[in-house]
N, C-alpha and C positions, 0 to 999 in steps of 0.2 A: 572660441567655442569649439570644443573637440568633436570628433565624429561620433563618439559614443553618446555624448549628450544630445547630439542631433537626432538620435533614434530612441530617446527616452519615451516611456509610456505615460509620463505625466502629461496631463492635458491642461493647457492654459485657458484663460478666459476667451481669448480670440479663437482658439480651436473649438471650444464649446459653442461659440457664436456661429462659427462656420457650420457646425453640425445642425444648428437650428435653421440656418439659411438653406442648407441642403434639404432638410426635412420639409420645410415650408415650400421651397421652390419646387420640389418634386410633386407636391400636391397641387401646384398651379396648373390650370388647364393649358392646352396648346394656345400660342398667341392668337391664332385665328379665332378660337372660341372666346378668348378674353375680349376681343373686339366685338364679337357677337353679343356677349353678355353686357358689355358696356353700351352698345347701341340700344339694347332693350332698356338698360338703366336710364339712358337719356330720354327715351320715350316716356317712361313712368315719371321721371323727375320733372320733365317739362309739364306734364299734367298737374302734378302737385303744386309746382311753383305758380303755374298760371291761375290757380284757384285764388291766389292772393293778389292778382293784378300787379305783379311786380314789374317795374321798369327802371332802366338806367339810361344815363346819357351816353350815347355812342359818339366818341370823339372824332371818328372818321366821317360819319354822316351828319354830325352836328345836330342831332335830334334825339328825343327820348324814344327808346325802343323797349317793347315789352317782351317778356318770355312767351314764346308761342307754343301752344299745346299741340303735341304731335298726335295725341289721341283725339283727333278731330277730322272733319272732312278734308280740310286743307292739308293737315298733316299726313293723312293716308294718301291723298293724291300726290303729295311731294315724294313720299317714300316709294311709291310705285313708279311714278313717271321719271324720277331722277336716278333710279337704281343703275341703269346702264351708263348714263353720262357721269355719274359719280365715279364709276370705275374707269371708263375709257378716257375721261377728261382729267383724271388725277395726275397732276404734273410729274411726280416721281416715276410713274409707270413707263412712259415713253423714254424719259431721260436714261433710266437705268438699262432698259432693254437695248436701246441703241448703243450705249457704251459697251454692253456685254457682247454685242456682235463682234467688236474689234478685240476686246480683252479676252473673250471666250475663244476666239479663233487662235490668238497667240498662245493661249494655254493648251488648247487641244493639239496643236502641231508640235508642242514641246518647247517652244521658244522661251517661255518664262522659267520653266524648270531648269533648262540648260543654262540660262543666264545666271540663276541663283547658284547653281553648282559651280559654274566657272568662276564666279565672283569670289565665293568662299574658298575654293580650293587653290586659287592663285594669289590669295592675299599673303603678304609677308607675315611670318610667324608672330612677331610682336604686335601686329595689328589685327590678328585673326579675330579676337573678341569684338573689336570695334567694327570689323567688316560683317561679322555674323549678325550683330544686332542691327546694323544698317540695312543689310540684305533682308532681314526679317521685317523691318519697318516698310521698306519699299516693296517687299513681297506681297503686301496686301493688295497689290494690283491683281494678283491671282486669287483674291478672296480667300476662301477657306482652304484652298490647295496649299497655301503657304504653311498652315498649321501642320499639314501632313508631311511636307518636304523638309522644312528647315530644322525643327528641333532634333529629329533623329540624325540628320546629316551633320549638324553641329556637334552632336555627341561623338560621332565616329571620328570627326576631324580632331576634336580635343584628345580623344584616346590615342589617335595616331601620333599626336605631338607629345605624348607622355603626360597629358594633363587629365584632370578628373572629367570623365565623360558627362556626368550629371551636371557639372558646371556649364559645359557647352550646351547641353540640352536646355538648361535654365536660361542661358543667354539667348538662344534661338527662340524659345517660347516667349520670353519677355519682349523681344523685338517684334514678333508677329502679333502677340496678343495686346500688350500694353501700348504698342505703337500703331494699333490697327487703323486709326483714322488719320495718322500723320503721313505725309508723302510729299515728294518734290514734283510728282506728276499727278495731274488731276485724274482721279479714279472714280469707279462706280459709286463709292461711298459719298463722294462730294456731290454727285448728281442726285443720289437718293435723298440725302438729308436736305439739300437746298431746295429740292422739289417739294418736300413736305413743309419746309419753312415758308416758301412762297405761298403755297396753298393756304396756310393758316394766317400769314401776315396780311393777306388780302381781305380778311374779315374785318380788319381795322382800317387798312388803306388799300383801296382797289388798285393802286398803281405800284404797290410794293413788289419788289422782285429780288430774290436772293439767288445769285448765280453760283455755279459750281466752283468759281474761282474766288469767291468772296472771303474765304478763310485761307487762301493759298499762301500769302506771305508768312503768316504766323505758323501755319502747319509745316512749311518748308524749313523754317528756322527750328521748329520743334524736332525735326529729324536729327539735326546736329546735336541738340541738347540730349535727346534720348540715347544717341550713340555714345556720347562722352560719359554721361552719368551711368548708363548701363554697363559700360566697360569698367568703370570704377567699382560699381557694386559687385560685378562678377569677380574681379581680380582681388579686391580688397576685403570683401565680405563673404561671398558665397564659396569661393575656392578654399580660403583658409578654414572656413567652418566645416567643409566636407572632409578636409584632411587628405591623406594619401589614399588613392584608389586601391581597393583590395579585390583582386580578381576571383578570390574564392567564393564571393557572394554573387558572381556574375554567371550568366549562361555562357557556355563555351562558344556557341554560335555568335554571340554578341562581340566577344573579344577577338574572334577570328574573322569577323566580317570586315571586308575591305570597302573603301569608298569607291563607288562607281563613277569614274571620271567621264566627262563628255568625250564622245568619239571625235576623230579628226573631221568627219563629215559634219557633226553638230557644231564644232568650233568654226568650221568654214561657214556654216549657216549663220552663226552669230555675226561674223564679220560682214557677210553680205547684207544681213538685216541692219547692221549698224550703218553701213554705207547708204543703204536705201533710206533709212530714217534721217540721216544727215541731209541727204538731198531733198527730202520732203520738207524738213524744217527750214532749209535754205530757201526753198520755193515759197513757203508761207511767209518767211521774213521779208521777201521782196514785196509782199502785199501790205506790210504794216510799218516797215522801217522807213521807207521814203516818205516825205511829208505829204505827197500826193498818192500814197498807197491806197489801193481800192478797198481794203478792209478797215481803213481808218474811219473815224466818225465824220459827220457832216462838216465839221469845222477843222478837220485834220487831226482830231484828238485820238488818243489810244483808249482813254477812259472818258466817256463811253466810246464804243466803236463796234463795227460789224464783227470784228475779230472776237471780242469778248462776248458779244451777244450770241455768237454761233460757235462757241468754244467746244461744245459737245461733238458736232459733226466734224470739226477740224481734228479733234483728238481721235475720233473714230477712224478717220482716214489714215492717221499716223499709225495706229495699231494694225489696220488692214495692210498697210504698206510693208511694215516690218514683218508681220506674221506671214504674209504670202511670200515675201522674199526668202524668209527662213524655210518655210514649208517646201517651196519649190527646190531650194538648194539641197535640203536633206531628203528630198523625195517623199516627204509626208504628203505633199500635194503633187499628184501626178497628172491630174486632169481637172478641168475647170469645175466639174461637178463636186469635187472634193471640198471646195471652199464652202458652198452652202450646206453641205452635210456636216462639216465640223461646226459651223455656226448654229445649225439646228441642234447639234449635240449640246452646245453651250446653253441654248434656250431650254433644253430639257432640264438642265441643272437649275434653271431659274423658276421651275414650276412651283416650288414651295413659296417663293417670293410673290409670284403672281396671285396665288390663292390668298396669301396673307393680305396683299394690297386690296383685294376685293372687299374684305371685311373692314379693313382700316379706312378705306375711302368712304364707306357708308357711315361709319362712326363719326368721322370728321365732318361729313356733310350734315348729319343730324345735329351735331354740336353747333354748326354754323346756323342752320335754318331756324332752330329753336331759340336762338339768341342766348342759350345757356353759356356759351363760350364768352360772349361779351359781358354777360351778367357776372360770371366768376372773375373775369379779368378786371372789370371796373371795381367790383367789391374788394378784390384782393389788393388792387393798387391803392384804393382809399385807405384800407387798413394799414398798409405799409407807410403811406404818407402821414397818417395820423400818428404812427409810431416813430415817424421821422427816420425810418429805416429804408432809405431810397438810394443810398450811395453805392459805391463799389462793394461794400460789405454784403449787400443783399444778393449780388451776383456770386460772390464767393460762397454764400450760404446755399445758393442754388446748385453750385458745383458739388458741394459736399452731399447735398440731398441726392443728386444724380448718382454719385458714386455709391451710395448705400443702396439705392433702388436697383442699380446695375448688378448687385449681388444676387438679386432675385429674378431679373429679366435679362438674359444674356443678349438677345437680339437687339442690336443698336437701332435698327429701323423701327422695330415694334415699340421699343421704349420711347423713341423720339415721337412716334405717331401718337403715343399716349400723353406725353408731357408737353409737346409743342402747342396743342390747342389751348392749354391753360396758361403756360408761361410766356409764350411769345406775345399774345395780346396784352397780358398784364404788364410785361416789361416795355412794350411799345407805348403804352399809356404813360409810363414813367420816362419816356423819351430815350429808350434804348433801341439801337438798331437790331432788327431780327437776326442779321448775320452775326452780330456780336453775341447774342443769346445762344445761337447755334454753336458758336465756337466754345462758349463756356460748357455747354452740354458735351461736346466732343472730347474735351480733355478729361472729363470725369468718366465718361463712358469707356474710354480706352484704358485708363489707369487700372481699374479694378477687374478687367476682363480675365486676368491671369490668376485671380484668387477666388473667383466665384465657382462653387460646385456646379452651377448651372451651365458652365462652359462645356458644350458637348465634346470638346477635344481634350478635356482634362483626363477622362478615362484612357484615351489613346496615349497621351503623354505619360501617364502613370504606367501603362503597359510597357512602354519603351524604357522607362526608368527601372522597372523590375528586371529587365534583361541585364542591366548592369549591377543591380543590387536587389536581390530578392527580398530584402527586409523592408524595402521602401513601401510606403502607403500614402494615403491622402495627406496625413499629417506631415510626412516628409516633403511632399510636393509643395504644400501650402507654406510650410516654414521656409522653404528655399525661395519661393516666389514672393513672399510677403515684403521683403526689403525693396524689391523692384517696385511693387505697387505703391507702397507708402512714399518712397522717395520720389518716384516719378510724379505722383499726384501733388506732393508738396511743392516740388520745384516747378512743376507746370503752373500751379496757382501763383507762385512768386513771379514767374515769367509773365503770366497773364496780367497780373497787377501792374508790374513795371511797364509792360508794353502799353497798357491802357493809360497809365499816368503820363507817359511820354507822348501819347497821342500818335503813335506810329500806326499807319494803315495796316489792317489785318488782311487786306486783299486789295486788288486794284481799285482805287477810288473809294474804299470803304474804311471810314474812321472807326475807332473802337466804340464810340457812342454816338 
């Protein structure tokens, strides 16, 4: 497909669909207000259902439970007395905030940005696409900062190598966006999603626990898949389609801009941080590798073990170790008070998340107390069983549904907080592991991140694109990113199905079903 055709004014069905998505999505209220409205909806719905004395069999408690009316004395008492504990006791809150102490410090002192730049700029030329996508995927450790750093950096690197800068930008955006929940390192996303999953799963089984490492094996393997497939798409589909880069459509500032390489002090900081990190990992290994390691389980096991049960504080101290080592070396940290100040700055960036969690925690608590969650789960599971639609196909259907909904709700945590209370109990009744359901959600949520107009970083990426081609618009961006989204989702589903059929653990001690 030539360059001229790539900028045609003809609008296909998919582009018209994206217009609808953008129009509808822009009319949706803020996620906080969505949860507020849903909480009120649960209150009204519980009253309506309770009028019919509806009850279902609770598989966890092994008894009939009725839908409880929240517009009652008991309901009002619950809403008022539990408001604070719903929030402060919400599992994802503490997990994510603790993780962000370490990751946020590493970001504030510049460690993560320097690592990403150093990795991309020192990659062999023929592996540059592979490395950019991989750095984008792993860059989700820096959360949204990766969206700001990697796509424009990748465009500059591609241009410096005589390749089309928009192809580099596309590769970087694909890695950061479509690979947002994949990583070889346990990140804040793992803590957030597993916390929500645990909170919901315990409405069915009070002993249920989804840990931040329960999807680790599958997600680590996914990084390699995304890097390989993303490279092929970039070099075999996107670059040929874009054709030869024409500087007459570019801003002079963009083509004159040079890549800002890390300084000698920053490189030294990376080396010191690497050594400190290695020593920390070696120390932790001494507690789990020996058969009598103090972080092993009671019977000398690794699964389960104190190590896995306490993976969040262990990873926190890893990030603190490397971040402080880097910061001291680069003089970003000159006195001890700098550390809490940087950590406080990272917490300021989490303010929107904290506000959102307040509303989400109330919604989930109402869903649980009213028994509407178990009512919908049991009813839904019965319908699926009567339709004999209970195998792997129903999970694939769930993945596709998630991918479509993600076009309208960009926030992965908000969408999971909406979907988990319905689908985790339903699939648990059908004997699916909640960590397995969470994994299905993650691959769909990631794949379509790069083609939804609701992605707040789409306008930013588009602005960068216009610097290299002033003819570029939303249609250009989506047509470039669509192959990544569709191929990633398709191959991720295939990988998911094969992984499941082979019975390979998706995380330490966690089987697919």
